[in-house]
N, C-alpha and C positions, 0 to 999 in steps of 0.2 A: 576503357584503359584512358583513351585519349582526353575524354572530359575530366577523369580523374586528373591527370597529370597538369591539364589546364587550369583547374580549381587549387592546385596544391600550389602552382607559382604563383597564383594571384594572392596568397597569404603571405602575412608577415613572418618571418623567420619564428617569433615565439608561437606561434598556433600552428605551424606546420608540422609539429611533432605530434601534436594531438589529432592532427587531421590523418597523418602517416600512420600511425598505431593500428587503429581499429581496421584502416585499409588494406593493408598488411596482412594482417591476421586472417580476412575473409576475402583474399584478393579472388577477383570474379574472372580474370582471364588467365591464358595459358603462357603470357610473356613473362615466363619466370624470371628469365635475365633480366629485365627492367625492374622487377619487384625486388631482385637480390641488390642492384645497383641504388635502389632508394632503401633498401634496408640497411645497407651498410652506413650511409649517411646519418640514418636515426640511429643505429648501434653506436656511433663515434659519440654522438650526443647523450646517449643514455650512460655510457661508461665514462667521458670522461669530461662533461658538463652536469648532467642533472644528476648523474649517481642513481638513478634508479635500476638495480640490478635484478628486480624483479620483472620489469618489462622487459629490461635486456633478454632475461632469460628465456622468456616468452617468444620475442622476435627472433632469438639463434635457434628456437627449435624451429619455428616456421620456416625460416632462412634453409636449415637442413633438409625440410621437407622438399623445399625448391630445387634446392640441388638433386635429390633422388629424382622427382618429376623429370629433370632434364634429360638423366640417362635412361629412364625406364619407361616413360609414358611416349607413345607414337602421337604426335599432333599434326592435324591437317596443314595443309600448305595450300593458302589460297593464291588464284591466280591474279595475274594483273593484266589490265586493259588498257590501248591506247587508244582516245576517243578524241577525233576531232571535229571540229564543229567550223562549217565551210556556209559560206552564202551571206547575204545582205539581212537576212531576216533575225539573225541571232544579235542579241545584245554585244555590244561592244567588248565587252568583258571576257566573250567566249568565241567572239567572231575571227575565224581564222587561226587559232590557236587551238594546239594539241595536250593532250593532258593523261598523264597517267592515272589510272583509279586502281585500287586495291579492292578485289573483289571479297565478298561474303565466303565464310568456310563453305566448302563443295559447291561453290556457286559457279554454273557453267556459262559459258560464252552468251549462250542463246538468252538464259534468265537473265543475265545482266543487261543484256541489250534490251529484253521487254521492260524492265525497271527502268532503263535508262530513257528510251523513247517513252514512257507514260508521261514525263514531264516535257516533253516537245510532240504532242501528238499532231502536229503538222509537219514534223520533220518525216526526209526521206532516207533510209537507211542505204549507204552507199554498198555497193557489191563486189568492189574492189579495193586492194589495199595501197594502191600505187596513190602517190600524190595526184589532189585534185587539179585540173587544169581552171585557167581563166574563166570559162564559161561556168563553174561550178562556184567559184571563188565569188564572181561578181553577180551573182544571180540574185532575186529578188527573193528566192525561197530560202529553205533550210535544208541541209545537206550533214548528216552524221555518218562519219566512218568510224568502225569500230575492229578492233582484232585482238587477240591475245600477244603480249609481249612477254620475254623472258627474261626475270631478273639477273643481272650479272654478280657472282660473288665477290664481295669484296670483304676478306677476312680483316678482322684486326691483326696486328703484327703480333699479339703474342699467340696466336692460332699457327704460325707460319712454322709448322713442325709438325709431325704425324700426331692426331686428335681424333678421338672418336667420333664418328659420323653423328651420334647423336646430339654430340655438342655443336659441330658445325653446322647440322642440319637447321638451325634458326636462322642460322645469316644467310641461307640461298634465298628466304624469302623475307626477310626483316633487314633493317638497318640498311637498305637498298636504295641507291639513287640513277642508277646506269640500268637501262632495258634495252634489250635487243630483239629485233624481227628479221628472220632469215628468209628469202625468196630464192627458190631455185630458178636459173636461167639457163639456156643453152646456147653454148656458142658453138656455132660449126653444123654440119650434118649430123641427124642422130647416128649413133651406131648401134644397130641390131644385135650385136653381141655383147656389148658392155654399155649401159646408162651412165656409169661414173666417167667413162673418160673424157667426155666435153660438157660435164653436168658443173656450174659455176654456182655460186651462190651469192648474192646479193644481200648485204648485212647491213642493217641501219640502226645506229645508236643513238638512242635517247636519253638525255641527261635532265634530271628534274631540279626543281629549285630548291627542295630540300628532299632528305631522305625519308623514304616511307617504311612503315606507316608512322605518320607524324602526329598533331594537333590534329589533322584533317587526314581523312583514307584517300585521298588525293592531290597532285600536286601539277602545277604547269611545268611544260617540258621547256626548257630556256636554251638547248643545244641538239643539233641533229646533224649527225654526219654520217655519210655511208662506204662502205667497204667492199670490195669483190674478193671472194674466198677463190681460190683455186681448185680445180679438182682434187690436185694432191693434197693441199693444204686441209680441205674438206674432208680427205680419205684420214690423214693424220688425227684431224680433230675428232672425227668420229671414234676413230679405235681409239683413242686416248679416252672419252668420254666413257666408252663402253669398257675398258680397262679399270677406268675408277671406280664405275658403277658395281663391278664384280668383286673387287677389293673391300667396298664398302659392304656389300653384302655378307662376303666372308666375314670380316670384321665382326659384323652383326652378330653372325652365328657364334663366333669365339667368345662374344662377350656374354651371350644369351644362349647356351645349345637347345635350350628347349622350344626355341623360334622354327617353324616349319619350314622344311627344306624345299618345297617345291616350287616358290618365287625364283630360288637361284637356280634349280634345275631347268626350269622354262628356259629362263635366260640363257644358259649353256646350250641348252638345245636348239636354242633361236640362232647361236652364232655357228656351231660345228654343222647343223646341217637346216639352213635357211630356207623358208618354204617359198620366200619371192626373191628375185632379183640377185640371187646369186651369191650374196653377203661378202664378207671380207675377201673371198678369193677373186672377186673381179677387181679390187683394187691392186691386186698384187699382179694379175694378169695386163691391167691397164697399164702400170707402171713400166712393165718391161717392152711396153711397144714403143719404138722410137719415134711413131707419126703422132703418138697420143699427144692431149695438153698435159700429160702428167709430167711436168719439167721440174727441175729444181727450182725452190724457191730462190729469189734474190738475195745473195747474202747467206744463206743457210744450207745446211745439208739435209733436203728435206726427202730424198729416196732414201737415204740411209737412216733417217728417224723413222719413217713408213716401216722400211723392212723391221727395225728394232721392235716397233709396235707388233708387228704380224707375228714377229717370232713368241711375244709372248700372251 
């Protein structure tokens, strides 16, 4: 897809339509949203400039298929990886920089790392996700740091309303420019009765130069900032994500009753009767403990929000 887009923009306007028509009729990728956008541009020309209604008819039939694919076909969600290149052994265009890579379909981090390290056989893979010290940065060798990051959903304004998950899911892993990595940190002594009470989250946000995927499958990180998420904020976020996941799965079954119910049953059982760590009940216990770290967030009523989410 990326090479096709690059070739498309390298053509003059007069040749773009001859290039686009066969491409869209045999579109090789599952990025149907991009194909529809290009198809609309082409349809406008066929209808109002070229007046080729025969090709317009074929194009609209194909676009209808793309729309049907969006709501019916389950697409794989590729992972994204942050890769840092440290040490004086790397060329200057890589040295000391971090890039976000889009993995291939169903590619695990271990497989991605193996593929990456074949390009740098003398590099040493770092075993920590913490920022390296000066001893690593200034060394004569090559050190590669690689870990999975989560793309942050940035929906177009037209989707700021209830929309089918099948439509929204595309934007969870596409047209993304911000990514996050979360690392748990403990403040204070460990509570043997409730691990959540003093478990904070150190979250690092990475912003790339351009949205992914683009012409390339990777772009350099242009800004990085870190925030700490309190135990209460983490509890609210976890419960909100779980509620959203339940609502999404319920909506999928309403849209297509033929779907198996076992994934939804497993999710609900894991919430009602958690096998480890006590589940959401521990959030409620911790919030009722005056000495815990579950204090209201500055400027917001987090405790009220937490109790509301627990009631759902």
